[in-house]
N, C-alpha and C positions, 0 to 999 in steps of 0.2 A: 301300387308301388309305394305310395305314401305310408300305408299301414305296415308294409313289409320293412320299410326303412325308418320306422318311428324312432327306435332307439338310436340309430345312426344320426338322425337329424338333431335330436336333443344333445347327444354327445358332441357332435361336430360344431353346432352353434355355440354351445356354452364353453367348450374348450377353446374355441377360436376367440371368444371374447376374453377369456383369461390370458391367452397368448398375446392378444392385442395390448392388454394392460401391462404385461411384462415387457413387451417390446417398447411401449411408450416410456416406461421407467428406464430401460436400458439406453434409449436414445437420449433422454434428458440427462442421464449421468455422463454420457459421452460429451454432450455440450458443456456440462459443468467442468469436466476434467480438462477439456481442451482450453477452456477459459483460464484454468489454473496453470497449465503447463505449456500450451502451444506446441506440444510434441506429438507427432504422429505415432511414435513408438509407445509412449505412455498411454495414449488413448487406445491403441490396438491391444495393449496388455490387458485391458478389461475383458475383451473377448478371448484372449489367450488363456486367461485363468478360468474362464467359463468352460472352455473346451478341454482343459487339461484332464479332468476326470474321465472324459470320454476315452482318452488315450490310455489312461492308467488302469481303469477298473471296469470297462465296458463288458469284457468277457464274463466277469463274475456277476455283473448286474443282470445280464441276460439269464444266467443260471438262476439267480434269485427270482427273476420275473417268472420263469417257468415253474418255480416251486411255490410261490406265494400268490395269494388271490390278487388278481389284477386290479380290482376296484379298490381294495384296501391299499395297495401300493400307490396308486394314483392319488388317493386322498391324503395319505401321509406326506408324499412328496410335495403336493400342492400346498399343504399347510406349512411345511418347513420353508418353502420358497417365500410364502407370504410373511412368515416370521422374519426372514432376512430383510425383506423390504421395510418392515416396521423398524428394525434395528437401524437401517440406513436413515430413516426419517428422524428418529430420536437423536442420532449422532449429528445430523444436519441441524436440527433445531437447537441443539446444545452448543453449536459452533465447534464441535469436536471432530467433524467428518474429515478424514484424511485420505490420501490416495491409497495407502496400504489397507485401510478399512474396506474400500471398495474391492480391492483384489481378493482379500480373504472372503468377503461375502459372495463374490462371484465364484470362488471355488466351491463354496457350499451350495449355491444355486446350480452350478454345473454338476455337482455330485447328485443332487436331487433329479435333475433332468436326465442324467445318465441312467438312473434306476427307473425313472418313470417312462422314458421314451419307448423302450421295448415293450413294456406293459401296455402302453397306449396303443402301439401298433397292433398288438395281439387283440386288444379290446375292440378295435375297429374290425378286425377280421371276424371276430365272434358275432358282431351285430350286423354284418353286411352279407347278404346272400351272394353267392359266387357270380351270378349273372350280372350283378351290379358293380363289379370291381372297377371297371373302366370309368363308368359314370360318376361313382363316388370318389374315385381318384381325381377326376376333374374338379369336383366340388371342393375337395381338400386343397387342391392347388389354387382354386378360386379364393378360399379363405386366407391362404398364405399371401396371395396377391393383395387382397384388401388390407391385410395387416401391413404389408410393405408400403402401400399407399398411405394408409391412415396413421401409422405409428409416428413417422417423422413429422408429419404435419400437425398431428395432435400434440406431440411432445413439444415441438417448437412453439406452438400457440400457448399451451398450458404453462410451460417453463418460462416463457416471456411474460406471461400474465401474473402468475403467482409463485413462480419458482417450484421447488420440489414438493411443496406442501400439497398442492392440488394434483400433481402428478401421482404421488403416493396414494391419495384418496381415490383417484380413478382406478389405479391398479388394484387396490383392495376391494373395491366394489365389483370389478369384473371377476376377481378371485372368488368372492362369496357366491356370485351367481353360478359359476362353474362347480364349486364345491358342493353346494346344496342340491343342484340338479343331479350330479353324479350320485350323491348320497341317497336321495329319495326316489329318483325316477328312472335309474338305469340298473338293469339286472344283467350281469355278465355270466353266462353259463360255462365257467371254466373249471369247475370241480373235477370233471373227468380228465381234463388235461393235466391238472396237478397230480392226480392219482397215478398217471402214467410216468411221472417224473420224480420218483422217490429216491433216485440215486443221490450220492453226495455231490456237492457243488463242483468239485474238480472233475468228476466223471462227466457231468453235464457240459462243462467247458470243453473237454476233449471231444465229446460227441459233436458239438457244434463245429469245431475246427475240422474234424474228420468229414463232416458233411460238405464243407466248403472245398476240401481237397478232392472229394469224389464228384463234385458238381462244378466243373470249371466255368460253365456259363455264368452262374451266380457270382463266383469269385472274380471273374474278369470284368463283369459289370461293376462290381464294388471297386476294383483297382482302377478302372477307367475313371470312375467318379471321384476317386481320391485325387487324381491328377487335376480334374476340373476344380475341385475344392481348393487345391493349392493356389491356382491362379486367381480364383474368385475371392478367396480370403485376403490375398495380397492386395487385390483391387479395393476391398473394403477398408483396408488400412490406409491406402493412398488417397481415397476419395476426399475425406475431410481436409487433408493437407493441400489438395488441389483447389477445392471450392472456397473454403473459409477465408484464406488470405487474399483471394482475388478481389480486385476493386468492384467487380460485379457480383461477388459472392456473399459470404457471411453465413451465419447460422440459419437464417430463414431460407436462403437459397439452397443450402445443403439439404434442408428438409424437402424442398420442392424437387430437387434433382433426385434425391433418394426415392421420393414417392413416385417418380416416373417409372421406376422399375416395377413398382406395384401396379401401376396402370397397365403396363405392358403385360404383366402376369395375369391381370383380369381378362384381357383380350385373349391371351394364350390359354387360359383356363376354359373360356368359352369354346375355343377351337378344339381343345382336348376333349371336352365333353361331347361335342357334336360330331367329331370325326368318326368314321367307321374304323373298325379294327384294321391296323396296317398290315401289309403283306410281310413286313419284317420289322419287329419291334427294336431289334438291336441296331439296325441301320438308322432308324428314327433317332435313337439316342446319339449315335455318332454324328449324323449330319446336323442335328439341331445344335449340338455343342460346338461343332466346327464353325457354324455360322455365328453363334453368340460370342465366342472368344475371338473370332476373327474380324469383328466389326466394332464392338463397343469401345474397347481400349483405345483404338486409333482415333475415334471421333473425339474422345476426351483429351487425348494427348496433343492433338494438333489445333485445338480451338480454345479460345478464352471467352467464348460466347455461351451464356447459359442455355440458350435455345438449342444450340448444337449439343451441349452436354445432355440435355433432356432427350433429344432425338437418339443420341448414342445409347442412352440407358434403355430406351424402348426397343431398339434393335437387339441389344444384348440380352434382354429378358423375355421377349415375347414368346419364344419357343421353349423356355424353361419348363412351363407346366406340361407341354406336350412330352418332353423328355421324362419329366417326373412321373406322369401317369403311366407311361410305358414301363419305366423302371419298377413302379409299384406292382404292376400286373405280373411282370417277370418274377418278382420276389414272392408274391402271394400264391402264384400258381406252381412255383417250383420248390417251395419250402413247405413241408408238412406243418399244419397248424400247431401241433404239439412241440415242434422244434423252433417255432418262429421267434420266441422270446430270446433264446440264446443266439440264433442266427442274426436277428436284427442287432443284437448287442455286438456280435463279432463284426457286423457291417459298420457299426458306429466306430469301433476302434480302427478298422482298416480304411474306412472311407473318410473318417473325420480327423484322423491323426495329422493330416496335412494342413488342417485349418489353423491351428496355433503356429505351425511352422510358417505358413504363408503370411499370417498376420505379423509375425516377428520380422520376416524378411522384408515385407512391404514397408513397415515402419522404419526398420533399420536402414534400408536402402535409401529412403527419402531423407531421413535425418542426417545420416552419416556419409552418404556417398553422392546421391543425385543432387541435393540442394547445394552442398559445397562445390560440386563439379560445375553446376550452372553458375554459381557466384564467381568462380574463378575464370569462367569463360564468357563473361558478360560482353566482352568485345567481339566475340565470334558471331558474325552476322548470320551464318547458316543455322547455328544452334538456337539463337534468339528468335529467328524467323519461325522455326519449327515449334519451339517450346516456350517462348516468351521470356520475360525477365522478372527479377525480384522473387520474393518468397512465393512458392507455388510452381515455379518453372521446373524445379527438380522433380516435383510430383508428376508434372506432365511428361518429363523424360521417362519416369518410371512406368507411366501408363503405356508408353510406346514399347518399352522392354517387355511388359506383361502381354501386350498384343502379339509380339513375335513368339514369346515363350508359349502362349496359349495355343497357337497354331501348330507349333512343333510338337507339343504334348499330345494333342488330339491325333495328329498323324502317326506318332510313334505308338502310343497305347492303343489307338483305334485299330491298328493292323491286326492285332490278336483278337480283339473283340468282334470284328466283323466276320470272323470265320463262322460264327453261329447265326442261325436263322430261327427266330421265334415269331411265329405269325399269329397264332390263335391261343386264347386263354383256355 
């Protein structure tokens, strides 16, 4: 098994390190921006601008991925992302770093991720034997979980110790490790796939859309996950506004609470790796998301205790890797490998377009509606008993709204999804 998965292990470990470095920088910039503005919406806008390219050009990015060598695409995108990090560093050291700089740079980084992500997904397919899809899917979830644990803790520690200087140094070190490993040690046999895709880009985009239309299972999984992402991204925008202003919160506590989601995902990744193939993969996706969205938000909404926040995070994220590994198997086994670049890109647009919307709604609702509402009703004993008082109480109210919305979303979109039964790869 180790020999058969050699290329996967090298690619997985080094790319995960690079993703860790990028996540550490992203979290540190979130802390820097919240210190400057104190606004949930301004902070959420960082991620909004990162995801904007997914919505706007993912269809064409997938067509590019199916036409261009995957390894070359990944190397170029990694290099451009590293360059943007260096630009941030020099602006910061020159005392010229402004909020709009971060937004522009995040657009560039998002653009590179939009092009790289489908190429990366196909690269994994090319180096993984089919019989190892579920196990390797669990390992990929494990690395994402470890990044979720490590990035906020490492970012909080490094940023508090030496500011962005050491954060950027860590990011560039992990980038160099991944870049050199991919350049010298990984061979991706995708020449034949590219030779099959010599049509023009518009034709490739149309072919990807036609595939989704003709394969309602894949399309409905994507649409269901777009609803999940809407709620989850709004949650991400609200969480800093809930934790940082709290007397028991702050930047370090935000890092701890955020890392609990990663701890949960590590446990979930182990579960996903060890579990036998389920009787129905679609129902696994449905029930895990109903549990996640129907628990976490309420624990954070009704408590001002960091221990309860952490417990809520664990409940909300522990089954996400189980969902993710089953979604990955559905995608890899139902989409021909020569189409995967454009299909994954179509998925990025349809599944991720709700993320910037959710981030905006979450930040806007906290800043403009929920916080003012709670401030105007500070004498209402029922509301203050549920959501507290002072800055952060509006974020707690928004968490409750997200909990209700998450349950309704799963029940509505899940009705169509659960018509399908996918049991074996």
